[in-house]
C-alpha angles and dihedrals in degrees: 000000000000143000121234139169104246099177136011132185141180125267091245085080105073099181137029142179120212139193110198123189121193118189126187120171108314094341132092138190129190124192131182120210138186118204128184135171135204126220090274091057093250110152128219116195134186123183115196142151092050110179124178137170095214115014129288115340096177151337125248128207142158128228141170107255129171095343093310136085115252133198111213131191125200107199123205095208134054117245094029121162118218124196122185131197115188138189112193127197119202126210109276096031 
């Protein structure tokens, strides 16, 4: 029932992989995302491997915000808990 930035990172990390867990009441959803950016800070995002115990608990996206990249989650339920695990890859890796 709200949108929040759940993770932000500097532009020196051009690509990232995320696991995002959303929990609401007795239900849980896990999504996996890949994010990459070009030299103009344009982001490409794919969300896949979405698994949930009771329908969709939220939507995940990535944007450029305030000179950094930001992972946002829009939850469908009030009082949702969001946990994020990230692997970042810097330029030159």
